[in-house]
HTML snippet that shows the backbone in 3Dmol.js (N, CA, C, O; Angstrom):
<script src="https://3Dmol.org/build/3Dmol-min.js"></script>
<div id="view" style="width:600px;height:400px;position:relative"></div>
<script>
const pdb = `
ATOM      1  N   MET A   1      -8.368 147.441 108.261  1.00  0.00           N
ATOM      2  CA  MET A   1      -8.972 147.683 106.642  1.00  0.00           C
ATOM      3  C   MET A   1      -9.133 146.531 105.753  1.00  0.00           C
ATOM      4  O   MET A   1      -8.198 145.786 105.460  1.00  0.00           O
ATOM      5  N   GLU A   2     -10.749 146.345 105.179  1.00  0.00           N
ATOM      6  CA  GLU A   2     -11.214 144.977 104.975  1.00  0.00           C
ATOM      7  C   GLU A   2     -10.985 145.433 103.216  1.00  0.00           C
ATOM      8  O   GLU A   2     -11.271 146.570 102.840  1.00  0.00           O
ATOM      9  N   THR A   3     -10.418 144.331 102.219  1.00  0.00           N
ATOM     10  CA  THR A   3     -10.320 144.420 101.208  1.00  0.00           C
ATOM     11  C   THR A   3     -11.724 143.654 100.742  1.00  0.00           C
ATOM     12  O   THR A   3     -12.185 142.836 101.538  1.00  0.00           O
ATOM     13  N   THR A   4     -12.496 143.906  99.357  1.00  0.00           N
ATOM     14  CA  THR A   4     -13.077 143.215  98.408  1.00  0.00           C
ATOM     15  C   THR A   4     -13.029 143.379  97.180  1.00  0.00           C
ATOM     16  O   THR A   4     -12.027 143.857  96.648  1.00  0.00           O
ATOM     17  N   ASN A   5     -14.197 142.980  96.439  1.00  0.00           N
ATOM     18  CA  ASN A   5     -14.102 143.224  95.045  1.00  0.00           C
ATOM     19  C   ASN A   5     -15.275 143.603  94.695  1.00  0.00           C
ATOM     20  O   ASN A   5     -16.199 143.740  95.497  1.00  0.00           O
ATOM     21  N   ALA A   6     -15.370 143.848  93.236  1.00  0.00           N
ATOM     22  CA  ALA A   6     -16.675 144.660  93.085  1.00  0.00           C
ATOM     23  C   ALA A   6     -18.209 144.108  93.009  1.00  0.00           C
ATOM     24  O   ALA A   6     -19.324 144.627  92.963  1.00  0.00           O
ATOM     25  N   THR A   7     -17.544 142.441  93.024  1.00  0.00           N
ATOM     26  CA  THR A   7     -18.863 141.372  92.901  1.00  0.00           C
ATOM     27  C   THR A   7     -19.870 141.426  94.314  1.00  0.00           C
ATOM     28  O   THR A   7     -21.043 141.723  94.543  1.00  0.00           O
ATOM     29  N   GLU A   8     -18.759 140.986  95.062  1.00  0.00           N
ATOM     30  CA  GLU A   8     -18.904 140.858  96.902  1.00  0.00           C
ATOM     31  C   GLU A   8     -19.423 142.093  97.112  1.00  0.00           C
ATOM     32  O   GLU A   8     -20.469 142.299  97.726  1.00  0.00           O
ATOM     33  N   LEU A   9     -18.589 143.090  96.525  1.00  0.00           N
ATOM     34  CA  LEU A   9     -19.538 144.776  97.596  1.00  0.00           C
ATOM     35  C   LEU A   9     -21.288 144.417  97.047  1.00  0.00           C
ATOM     36  O   LEU A   9     -22.256 144.236  97.786  1.00  0.00           O
ATOM     37  N   ARG A  10     -21.260 144.400  95.708  1.00  0.00           N
ATOM     38  CA  ARG A  10     -22.732 144.338  94.929  1.00  0.00           C
ATOM     39  C   ARG A  10     -23.772 143.388  95.788  1.00  0.00           C
ATOM     40  O   ARG A  10     -24.919 143.740  96.062  1.00  0.00           O
ATOM     41  N   LYS A  11     -23.124 141.995  96.208  1.00  0.00           N
ATOM     42  CA  LYS A  11     -23.773 141.065  96.901  1.00  0.00           C
ATOM     43  C   LYS A  11     -24.134 141.512  98.415  1.00  0.00           C
ATOM     44  O   LYS A  11     -25.130 141.105  99.014  1.00  0.00           O
ATOM     45  N   ASN A  12     -23.169 142.418  98.950  1.00  0.00           N
ATOM     46  CA  ASN A  12     -23.326 142.798  99.880  1.00  0.00           C
ATOM     47  C   ASN A  12     -23.027 144.867 100.302  1.00  0.00           C
ATOM     48  O   ASN A  12     -22.145 145.371 100.998  1.00  0.00           O
ATOM     49  N   LEU A  13     -23.870 145.369  99.733  1.00  0.00           N
ATOM     50  CA  LEU A  13     -23.538 146.064  99.826  1.00  0.00           C
ATOM     51  C   LEU A  13     -23.770 147.057 101.082  1.00  0.00           C
ATOM     52  O   LEU A  13     -23.023 148.009 101.308  1.00  0.00           O
ATOM     53  N   LYS A  14     -24.837 146.739 101.830  1.00  0.00           N
ATOM     54  CA  LYS A  14     -25.303 147.232 102.137  1.00  0.00           C
ATOM     55  C   LYS A  14     -24.643 147.283 103.816  1.00  0.00           C
ATOM     56  O   LYS A  14     -24.374 148.346 104.376  1.00  0.00           O
ATOM     57  N   ARG A  15     -24.430 145.715 104.547  1.00  0.00           N
ATOM     58  CA  ARG A  15     -23.645 145.518 105.186  1.00  0.00           C
ATOM     59  C   ARG A  15     -22.196 146.402 104.988  1.00  0.00           C
ATOM     60  O   ARG A  15     -21.781 147.167 105.859  1.00  0.00           O
ATOM     61  N   LYS A  16     -21.447 146.145 103.587  1.00  0.00           N
ATOM     62  CA  LYS A  16     -20.309 146.442 103.491  1.00  0.00           C
ATOM     63  C   LYS A  16     -20.977 148.258 103.909  1.00  0.00           C
ATOM     64  O   LYS A  16     -20.753 148.664 105.049  1.00  0.00           O
ATOM     65  N   LEU A  17     -21.532 148.927 103.197  1.00  0.00           N
ATOM     66  CA  LEU A  17     -21.326 150.570 103.765  1.00  0.00           C
ATOM     67  C   LEU A  17     -22.084 150.867 105.201  1.00  0.00           C
ATOM     68  O   LEU A  17     -22.510 152.016 105.322  1.00  0.00           O
ATOM     69  N   ASP A  18     -22.286 150.020 106.232  1.00  0.00           N
ATOM     70  CA  ASP A  18     -22.693 150.044 107.120  1.00  0.00           C
ATOM     71  C   ASP A  18     -21.378 149.633 108.281  1.00  0.00           C
ATOM     72  O   ASP A  18     -21.129 150.110 109.388  1.00  0.00           O
ATOM     73  N   THR A  19     -20.629 148.435 107.405  1.00  0.00           N
ATOM     74  CA  THR A  19     -18.991 148.717 108.392  1.00  0.00           C
ATOM     75  C   THR A  19     -18.397 149.971 107.738  1.00  0.00           C
ATOM     76  O   THR A  19     -17.473 150.287 108.487  1.00  0.00           O
ATOM     77  N   VAL A  20     -18.429 150.465 107.167  1.00  0.00           N
ATOM     78  CA  VAL A  20     -17.629 151.462 106.523  1.00  0.00           C
ATOM     79  C   VAL A  20     -18.053 152.890 107.406  1.00  0.00           C
ATOM     80  O   VAL A  20     -17.265 153.662 107.953  1.00  0.00           O
ATOM     81  N   SER A  21     -19.137 152.956 107.375  1.00  0.00           N
ATOM     82  CA  SER A  21     -19.915 154.123 108.454  1.00  0.00           C
ATOM     83  C   SER A  21     -20.049 153.498 109.599  1.00  0.00           C
ATOM     84  O   SER A  21     -19.638 154.091 110.596  1.00  0.00           O
ATOM     85  N   LYS A  22     -20.379 152.758 109.685  1.00  0.00           N
ATOM     86  CA  LYS A  22     -20.414 153.101 111.745  1.00  0.00           C
ATOM     87  C   LYS A  22     -19.225 152.509 112.264  1.00  0.00           C
ATOM     88  O   LYS A  22     -18.862 153.038 113.315  1.00  0.00           O
ATOM     89  N   ASP A  23     -18.166 151.135 111.663  1.00  0.00           N
ATOM     90  CA  ASP A  23     -17.435 151.468 112.581  1.00  0.00           C
ATOM     91  C   ASP A  23     -16.304 152.014 111.997  1.00  0.00           C
ATOM     92  O   ASP A  23     -15.235 151.468 112.269  1.00  0.00           O
ATOM     93  N   ARG A  24     -16.301 153.085 111.168  1.00  0.00           N
ATOM     94  CA  ARG A  24     -15.373 153.923 111.062  1.00  0.00           C
ATOM     95  C   ARG A  24     -14.197 152.715 110.280  1.00  0.00           C
ATOM     96  O   ARG A  24     -13.186 152.264 110.819  1.00  0.00           O
ATOM     97  N   GLU A  25     -14.530 152.507 109.369  1.00  0.00           N
ATOM     98  CA  GLU A  25     -13.670 151.025 109.024  1.00  0.00           C
ATOM     99  C   GLU A  25     -13.422 151.725 107.257  1.00  0.00           C
ATOM    100  O   GLU A  25     -14.284 152.362 106.650  1.00  0.00           O
ATOM    101  N   THR A  26     -12.196 151.424 106.792  1.00  0.00           N
ATOM    102  CA  THR A  26     -11.897 151.680 105.249  1.00  0.00           C
ATOM    103  C   THR A  26     -11.988 150.749 104.253  1.00  0.00           C
ATOM    104  O   THR A  26     -10.878 150.224 104.178  1.00  0.00           O
ATOM    105  N   LEU A  27     -12.573 150.373 103.621  1.00  0.00           N
ATOM    106  CA  LEU A  27     -13.092 149.631 102.673  1.00  0.00           C
ATOM    107  C   LEU A  27     -11.708 149.701 101.554  1.00  0.00           C
ATOM    108  O   LEU A  27     -11.071 150.747 101.420  1.00  0.00           O
ATOM    109  N   ILE A  28     -11.331 148.305 100.716  1.00  0.00           N
ATOM    110  CA  ILE A  28     -10.331 148.376  99.304  1.00  0.00           C
ATOM    111  C   ILE A  28     -11.145 147.504  98.522  1.00  0.00           C
ATOM    112  O   ILE A  28     -11.770 146.492  98.838  1.00  0.00           O
ATOM    113  N   ILE A  29     -11.008 148.120  97.410  1.00  0.00           N
ATOM    114  CA  ILE A  29     -12.489 147.254  96.339  1.00  0.00           C
ATOM    115  C   ILE A  29     -11.319 147.336  95.413  1.00  0.00           C
ATOM    116  O   ILE A  29     -11.185 148.463  94.937  1.00  0.00           O
ATOM    117  N   HIS A  30     -10.518 146.539  95.060  1.00  0.00           N
ATOM    118  CA  HIS A  30     -10.055 145.650  94.682  1.00  0.00           C
ATOM    119  C   HIS A  30     -11.022 145.319  92.795  1.00  0.00           C
ATOM    120  O   HIS A  30     -12.109 144.744  92.741  1.00  0.00           O
ATOM    121  N   ARG A  31     -10.228 145.875  91.446  1.00  0.00           N
ATOM    122  CA  ARG A  31     -11.107 146.152  90.388  1.00  0.00           C
ATOM    123  C   ARG A  31     -10.192 145.467  89.214  1.00  0.00           C
ATOM    124  O   ARG A  31      -9.376 146.120  88.563  1.00  0.00           O
ATOM    125  N   SER A  32     -10.420 144.146  89.038  1.00  0.00           N
ATOM    126  CA  SER A  32      -9.895 143.676  87.981  1.00  0.00           C
ATOM    127  C   SER A  32      -9.063 144.276  86.827  1.00  0.00           C
ATOM    128  O   SER A  32      -9.834 144.516  85.897  1.00  0.00           O
ATOM    129  N   GLY A  33      -7.747 144.625  86.509  1.00  0.00           N
ATOM    130  CA  GLY A  33      -7.652 145.175  85.284  1.00  0.00           C
ATOM    131  C   GLY A  33      -7.729 146.639  85.625  1.00  0.00           C
ATOM    132  O   GLY A  33      -7.031 147.195  84.777  1.00  0.00           O
ATOM    133  N   GLU A  34      -8.306 147.679  86.566  1.00  0.00           N
ATOM    134  CA  GLU A  34      -8.645 149.201  86.620  1.00  0.00           C
ATOM    135  C   GLU A  34      -8.029 149.118  88.207  1.00  0.00           C
ATOM    136  O   GLU A  34      -7.933 148.157  88.969  1.00  0.00           O
ATOM    137  N   GLU A  35      -7.611 150.725  88.387  1.00  0.00           N
ATOM    138  CA  GLU A  35      -7.144 150.629  89.504  1.00  0.00           C
ATOM    139  C   GLU A  35      -8.283 150.310  90.717  1.00  0.00           C
ATOM    140  O   GLU A  35      -9.476 150.073  90.528  1.00  0.00           O
ATOM    141  N   ASP A  36      -7.713 150.360  91.763  1.00  0.00           N
ATOM    142  CA  ASP A  36      -8.456 150.052  93.092  1.00  0.00           C
ATOM    143  C   ASP A  36      -9.057 151.218  93.886  1.00  0.00           C
ATOM    144  O   ASP A  36      -8.165 151.994  94.229  1.00  0.00           O
ATOM    145  N   ILE A  37      -9.827 151.457  94.141  1.00  0.00           N
ATOM    146  CA  ILE A  37     -10.525 152.171  95.374  1.00  0.00           C
ATOM    147  C   ILE A  37     -10.665 152.361  96.594  1.00  0.00           C
ATOM    148  O   ILE A  37     -10.981 151.368  97.249  1.00  0.00           O
ATOM    149  N   VAL A  38     -10.548 153.221  97.075  1.00  0.00           N
ATOM    150  CA  VAL A  38     -10.975 153.288  98.513  1.00  0.00           C
ATOM    151  C   VAL A  38     -12.015 153.684  99.190  1.00  0.00           C
ATOM    152  O   VAL A  38     -12.033 154.911  99.283  1.00  0.00           O
ATOM    153  N   MET A  39     -12.957 153.124  99.740  1.00  0.00           N
ATOM    154  CA  MET A  39     -14.401 153.861 100.084  1.00  0.00           C
ATOM    155  C   MET A  39     -13.654 154.197 101.482  1.00  0.00           C
ATOM    156  O   MET A  39     -12.663 153.680 101.999  1.00  0.00           O
ATOM    157  N   LEU A  40     -14.405 155.139 101.855  1.00  0.00           N
ATOM    158  CA  LEU A  40     -14.280 155.915 103.450  1.00  0.00           C
ATOM    159  C   LEU A  40     -15.154 156.561 103.981  1.00  0.00           C
ATOM    160  O   LEU A  40     -15.879 157.156 103.184  1.00  0.00           O
ATOM    161  N   PRO A  41     -15.610 156.809 106.076  1.00  0.00           N
ATOM    162  CA  PRO A  41     -16.667 157.542 105.876  1.00  0.00           C
ATOM    163  C   PRO A  41     -15.952 158.928 105.493  1.00  0.00           C
ATOM    164  O   PRO A  41     -14.751 159.197 105.484  1.00  0.00           O
ATOM    165  N   ILE A  42     -17.058 159.718 105.180  1.00  0.00           N
ATOM    166  CA  ILE A  42     -16.974 161.464 104.450  1.00  0.00           C
ATOM    167  C   ILE A  42     -16.249 161.726 105.274  1.00  0.00           C
ATOM    168  O   ILE A  42     -15.089 161.980 104.949  1.00  0.00           O
ATOM    169  N   SER A  43     -16.791 161.786 107.224  1.00  0.00           N
ATOM    170  CA  SER A  43     -15.750 162.583 107.582  1.00  0.00           C
ATOM    171  C   SER A  43     -14.259 162.398 107.661  1.00  0.00           C
ATOM    172  O   SER A  43     -13.411 163.271 107.844  1.00  0.00           O
ATOM    173  N   GLU A  44     -14.088 161.089 107.487  1.00  0.00           N
ATOM    174  CA  GLU A  44     -12.686 160.550 107.223  1.00  0.00           C
ATOM    175  C   GLU A  44     -12.072 161.657 105.670  1.00  0.00           C
ATOM    176  O   GLU A  44     -11.060 162.327 105.460  1.00  0.00           O
ATOM    177  N   TYR A  45     -12.633 161.517 105.316  1.00  0.00           N
ATOM    178  CA  TYR A  45     -12.155 161.871 103.637  1.00  0.00           C
ATOM    179  C   TYR A  45     -12.455 163.598 104.042  1.00  0.00           C
ATOM    180  O   TYR A  45     -11.757 164.268 103.280  1.00  0.00           O
ATOM    181  N   ASN A  46     -13.156 164.383 104.864  1.00  0.00           N
ATOM    182  CA  ASN A  46     -12.916 165.180 104.794  1.00  0.00           C
ATOM    183  C   ASN A  46     -11.319 166.204 105.553  1.00  0.00           C
ATOM    184  O   ASN A  46     -10.505 167.045 105.174  1.00  0.00           O
ATOM    185  N   SER A  47     -11.649 165.417 106.773  1.00  0.00           N
ATOM    186  CA  SER A  47     -10.352 165.280 107.704  1.00  0.00           C
ATOM    187  C   SER A  47      -8.805 165.111 106.821  1.00  0.00           C
ATOM    188  O   SER A  47      -7.757 165.577 107.268  1.00  0.00           O
ATOM    189  N   TRP A  48      -8.875 164.548 105.834  1.00  0.00           N
ATOM    190  CA  TRP A  48      -7.982 164.238 105.889  1.00  0.00           C
ATOM    191  C   TRP A  48      -7.379 165.462 103.921  1.00  0.00           C
ATOM    192  O   TRP A  48      -6.349 165.404 103.251  1.00  0.00           O
ATOM    193  N   LYS A  49      -8.296 166.084 103.802  1.00  0.00           N
ATOM    194  CA  LYS A  49      -8.877 166.694 102.843  1.00  0.00           C
ATOM    195  C   LYS A  49      -7.802 168.532 103.667  1.00  0.00           C
ATOM    196  O   LYS A  49      -7.119 169.372 103.081  1.00  0.00           O
ATOM    197  N   GLU A  50      -8.110 168.420 104.843  1.00  0.00           N
ATOM    198  CA  GLU A  50      -8.283 169.509 105.344  1.00  0.00           C
ATOM    199  C   GLU A  50      -6.529 169.684 105.828  1.00  0.00           C
ATOM    200  O   GLU A  50      -5.704 170.595 105.893  1.00  0.00           O
ATOM    201  N   THR A  51      -6.574 168.479 106.050  1.00  0.00           N
ATOM    202  CA  THR A  51      -5.238 167.908 106.205  1.00  0.00           C
ATOM    203  C   THR A  51      -4.100 168.438 105.210  1.00  0.00           C
ATOM    204  O   THR A  51      -3.118 169.111 105.523  1.00  0.00           O
ATOM    205  N   MET A  52      -4.343 168.127 104.349  1.00  0.00           N
ATOM    206  CA  MET A  52      -3.732 168.069 102.636  1.00  0.00           C
ATOM    207  C   MET A  52      -3.507 169.602 103.097  1.00  0.00           C
ATOM    208  O   MET A  52      -2.386 169.773 103.577  1.00  0.00           O
ATOM    209  N   TYR A  53      -4.068 170.395 103.069  1.00  0.00           N
ATOM    210  CA  TYR A  53      -4.906 171.896 102.946  1.00  0.00           C
ATOM    211  C   TYR A  53      -3.722 172.524 103.933  1.00  0.00           C
ATOM    212  O   TYR A  53      -2.757 173.153 103.500  1.00  0.00           O
ATOM    213  N   LEU A  54      -3.913 172.304 105.015  1.00  0.00           N
ATOM    214  CA  LEU A  54      -3.064 172.650 105.741  1.00  0.00           C
ATOM    215  C   LEU A  54      -1.425 172.343 105.796  1.00  0.00           C
ATOM    216  O   LEU A  54      -0.592 172.974 106.447  1.00  0.00           O
ATOM    217  N   LEU A  55      -1.282 171.611 105.242  1.00  0.00           N
ATOM    218  CA  LEU A  55       0.201 171.058 104.701  1.00  0.00           C
ATOM    219  C   LEU A  55       0.646 172.098 103.480  1.00  0.00           C
ATOM    220  O   LEU A  55       1.876 172.134 103.467  1.00  0.00           O
ATOM    221  N   SER A  56       0.155 172.848 102.579  1.00  0.00           N
ATOM    222  CA  SER A  56       0.149 172.578 101.407  1.00  0.00           C
ATOM    223  C   SER A  56       0.441 173.203 100.492  1.00  0.00           C
ATOM    224  O   SER A  56       0.403 173.202  99.262  1.00  0.00           O
ATOM    225  N   THR A  57       0.939 174.097 101.817  1.00  0.00           N
ATOM    226  CA  THR A  57       2.345 175.319 101.804  1.00  0.00           C
ATOM    227  C   THR A  57       3.730 176.006 102.967  1.00  0.00           C
ATOM    228  O   THR A  57       3.565 176.446 104.106  1.00  0.00           O
ATOM    229  N   ARG A  58       4.686 175.920 102.397  1.00  0.00           N
ATOM    230  CA  ARG A  58       5.549 175.462 103.423  1.00  0.00           C
ATOM    231  C   ARG A  58       5.209 176.327 104.955  1.00  0.00           C
ATOM    232  O   ARG A  58       5.353 175.860 106.085  1.00  0.00           O
ATOM    233  N   ALA A  59       4.753 177.622 104.613  1.00  0.00           N
ATOM    234  CA  ALA A  59       4.473 178.832 106.151  1.00  0.00           C
ATOM    235  C   ALA A  59       3.695 178.089 106.306  1.00  0.00           C
ATOM    236  O   ALA A  59       4.593 177.377 106.754  1.00  0.00           O
ATOM    237  N   ASN A  60       2.563 177.292 106.418  1.00  0.00           N
ATOM    238  CA  ASN A  60       1.852 176.456 107.129  1.00  0.00           C
ATOM    239  C   ASN A  60       2.046 175.273 107.540  1.00  0.00           C
ATOM    240  O   ASN A  60       1.299 174.720 108.347  1.00  0.00           O
ATOM    241  N   ARG A  61       3.129 174.718 107.004  1.00  0.00           N
ATOM    242  CA  ARG A  61       3.478 173.598 107.812  1.00  0.00           C
ATOM    243  C   ARG A  61       4.545 174.401 108.787  1.00  0.00           C
ATOM    244  O   ARG A  61       4.288 174.170 109.969  1.00  0.00           O
ATOM    245  N   LYS A  62       5.555 175.188 108.624  1.00  0.00           N
ATOM    246  CA  LYS A  62       6.734 175.975 109.192  1.00  0.00           C
ATOM    247  C   LYS A  62       5.793 176.209 110.651  1.00  0.00           C
ATOM    248  O   LYS A  62       6.168 175.907 111.784  1.00  0.00           O
ATOM    249  N   ASN A  63       4.725 176.714 110.345  1.00  0.00           N
ATOM    250  CA  ASN A  63       3.581 177.444 111.908  1.00  0.00           C
ATOM    251  C   ASN A  63       2.911 176.318 112.411  1.00  0.00           C
ATOM    252  O   ASN A  63       2.893 176.320 113.642  1.00  0.00           O
ATOM    253  N   LEU A  64       2.350 175.347 111.885  1.00  0.00           N
ATOM    254  CA  LEU A  64       1.705 173.764 112.289  1.00  0.00           C
ATOM    255  C   LEU A  64       3.237 173.642 113.397  1.00  0.00           C
ATOM    256  O   LEU A  64       3.191 173.699 114.626  1.00  0.00           O
ATOM    257  N   GLU A  65       4.560 173.461 112.529  1.00  0.00           N
ATOM    258  CA  GLU A  65       5.933 172.741 113.552  1.00  0.00           C
ATOM    259  C   GLU A  65       5.882 173.255 114.672  1.00  0.00           C
ATOM    260  O   GLU A  65       5.911 172.673 115.756  1.00  0.00           O
ATOM    261  N   LYS A  66       5.780 174.727 114.394  1.00  0.00           N
ATOM    262  CA  LYS A  66       6.124 175.567 115.559  1.00  0.00           C
ATOM    263  C   LYS A  66       4.721 176.151 116.115  1.00  0.00           C
ATOM    264  O   LYS A  66       4.710 177.359 115.880  1.00  0.00           O
ATOM    265  N   SER A  67       3.724 175.808 116.662  1.00  0.00           N
ATOM    266  CA  SER A  67       3.058 175.665 117.696  1.00  0.00           C
ATOM    267  C   SER A  67       2.931 174.100 118.025  1.00  0.00           C
ATOM    268  O   SER A  67       3.060 173.984 119.243  1.00  0.00           O
ATOM    269  N   ILE A  68       2.760 173.039 117.513  1.00  0.00           N
ATOM    270  CA  ILE A  68       3.241 172.275 118.157  1.00  0.00           C
ATOM    271  C   ILE A  68       4.190 172.372 119.372  1.00  0.00           C
ATOM    272  O   ILE A  68       3.975 172.594 120.564  1.00  0.00           O
ATOM    273  N   GLU A  69       5.607 172.066 118.477  1.00  0.00           N
ATOM    274  CA  GLU A  69       6.608 171.985 119.765  1.00  0.00           C
ATOM    275  C   GLU A  69       6.668 173.035 120.404  1.00  0.00           C
ATOM    276  O   GLU A  69       7.768 173.385 120.832  1.00  0.00           O
ATOM    277  N   GLN A  70       5.387 173.916 120.675  1.00  0.00           N
ATOM    278  CA  GLN A  70       5.314 175.136 121.854  1.00  0.00           C
ATOM    279  C   GLN A  70       4.333 174.471 122.976  1.00  0.00           C
ATOM    280  O   GLN A  70       4.463 174.551 124.198  1.00  0.00           O
ATOM    281  N   ALA A  71       3.022 173.597 122.025  1.00  0.00           N
ATOM    282  CA  ALA A  71       2.355 172.953 122.693  1.00  0.00           C
ATOM    283  C   ALA A  71       2.803 171.944 123.613  1.00  0.00           C
ATOM    284  O   ALA A  71       2.305 171.698 124.711  1.00  0.00           O
ATOM    285  N   GLU A  72       3.783 171.384 123.072  1.00  0.00           N
ATOM    286  CA  GLU A  72       4.950 170.422 124.103  1.00  0.00           C
ATOM    287  C   GLU A  72       5.753 170.707 124.614  1.00  0.00           C
ATOM    288  O   GLU A  72       6.389 169.789 125.133  1.00  0.00           O
ATOM    289  N   ASN A  73       6.042 171.509 124.726  1.00  0.00           N
ATOM    290  CA  ASN A  73       6.786 172.813 125.613  1.00  0.00           C
ATOM    291  C   ASN A  73       6.226 173.157 126.810  1.00  0.00           C
ATOM    292  O   ASN A  73       6.668 173.329 127.946  1.00  0.00           O
ATOM    293  N   GLY A  74       4.901 173.233 126.174  1.00  0.00           N
ATOM    294  CA  GLY A  74       3.896 174.319 127.237  1.00  0.00           C
ATOM    295  C   GLY A  74       3.996 175.495 127.564  1.00  0.00           C
ATOM    296  O   GLY A  74       3.877 176.108 128.624  1.00  0.00           O
ATOM    297  N   ASP A  75       4.246 175.772 126.466  1.00  0.00           N
ATOM    298  CA  ASP A  75       4.707 177.565 125.289  1.00  0.00           C
ATOM    299  C   ASP A  75       3.124 177.960 125.910  1.00  0.00           C
ATOM    300  O   ASP A  75       3.308 179.055 126.439  1.00  0.00           O
ATOM    301  N   THR A  76       1.839 177.635 126.074  1.00  0.00           N
ATOM    302  CA  THR A  76       0.633 178.186 125.584  1.00  0.00           C
ATOM    303  C   THR A  76       0.303 179.573 126.153  1.00  0.00           C
ATOM    304  O   THR A  76       1.027 180.203 126.924  1.00  0.00           O
ATOM    305  N   VAL A  77      -1.051 180.020 125.606  1.00  0.00           N
ATOM    306  CA  VAL A  77      -1.645 181.593 126.700  1.00  0.00           C
ATOM    307  C   VAL A  77      -3.077 180.796 126.770  1.00  0.00           C
ATOM    308  O   VAL A  77      -3.611 180.515 125.697  1.00  0.00           O
ATOM    309  N   ARG A  78      -3.644 180.465 127.858  1.00  0.00           N
ATOM    310  CA  ARG A  78      -5.425 180.910 128.037  1.00  0.00           C
ATOM    311  C   ARG A  78      -5.967 181.324 127.859  1.00  0.00           C
ATOM    312  O   ARG A  78      -6.023 182.172 128.749  1.00  0.00           O
ATOM    313  N   ILE A  79      -6.867 181.535 127.027  1.00  0.00           N
ATOM    314  CA  ILE A  79      -7.786 182.666 126.694  1.00  0.00           C
ATOM    315  C   ILE A  79      -9.475 182.057 127.360  1.00  0.00           C
ATOM    316  O   ILE A  79      -9.731 180.871 127.155  1.00  0.00           O
ATOM    317  N   GLU A  80     -10.066 182.544 127.790  1.00  0.00           N
ATOM    318  CA  GLU A  80     -11.286 182.701 127.869  1.00  0.00           C
ATOM    319  C   GLU A  80     -12.087 182.943 126.483  1.00  0.00           C
ATOM    320  O   GLU A  80     -11.867 184.020 125.929  1.00  0.00           O
ATOM    321  N   ILE A  81     -12.796 182.244 126.001  1.00  0.00           N
ATOM    322  CA  ILE A  81     -13.766 182.055 125.138  1.00  0.00           C
ATOM    323  C   ILE A  81     -14.565 183.542 125.539  1.00  0.00           C
ATOM    324  O   ILE A  81     -14.552 184.486 124.749  1.00  0.00           O
ATOM    325  N   ASP A  82     -14.961 183.581 126.304  1.00  0.00           N
ATOM    326  CA  ASP A  82     -16.001 184.617 125.523  1.00  0.00           C
ATOM    327  C   ASP A  82     -15.169 186.350 125.611  1.00  0.00           C
ATOM    328  O   ASP A  82     -15.795 187.376 125.345  1.00  0.00           O
ATOM    329  N   LYS A  83     -13.773 186.338 126.009  1.00  0.00           N
ATOM    330  CA  LYS A  83     -13.154 186.992 125.903  1.00  0.00           C
ATOM    331  C   LYS A  83     -12.388 187.239 124.377  1.00  0.00           C
ATOM    332  O   LYS A  83     -12.021 188.349 123.993  1.00  0.00           O
ATOM    333  N   LEU A  84     -12.243 186.099 123.676  1.00  0.00           N
ATOM    334  CA  LEU A  84     -11.607 185.855 122.832  1.00  0.00           C
ATOM    335  C   LEU A  84     -12.086 187.067 121.530  1.00  0.00           C
ATOM    336  O   LEU A  84     -11.324 187.765 120.862  1.00  0.00           O
ATOM    337  N   TRP A  85     -12.786 187.037 121.504  1.00  0.00           N
ATOM    338  CA  TRP A  85     -13.576 188.376 120.565  1.00  0.00           C
ATOM    339  C   TRP A  85     -13.907 189.773 120.837  1.00  0.00           C
ATOM    340  O   TRP A  85     -14.497 190.525 120.061  1.00  0.00           O
ATOM    341  N   LYS A  86     -13.468 190.063 122.031  1.00  0.00           N
ATOM    342  CA  LYS A  86     -13.699 191.460 122.643  1.00  0.00           C
ATOM    343  C   LYS A  86     -12.212 191.946 122.093  1.00  0.00           C
ATOM    344  O   LYS A  86     -11.817 193.092 122.311  1.00  0.00           O
TER     345      LYS A  86
END
`;
const viewer = $3Dmol.createViewer("view");
viewer.addModel(pdb, "pdb");
viewer.setStyle({}, {cartoon: {color: "spectrum"}});
viewer.zoomTo();
viewer.render();
</script>
């Protein structure tokens, strides 16, 4: 995780954006007297949002925990994809 400030970000914007995008690197932008900002690839942000949604209710968390436990114990069922919607 890299840290920079607004002045350095302005000077090196393209390079910083490329680093975040291509290298999947998170960038912390320090702002004097203001809250710092996190810059990350949109796919990473979307993944975090989806995870927060999936964990947002107790029922979802319990279902996910149960599914993980079943998978770890080998308690799974194999379904051919072409038979999934039949």
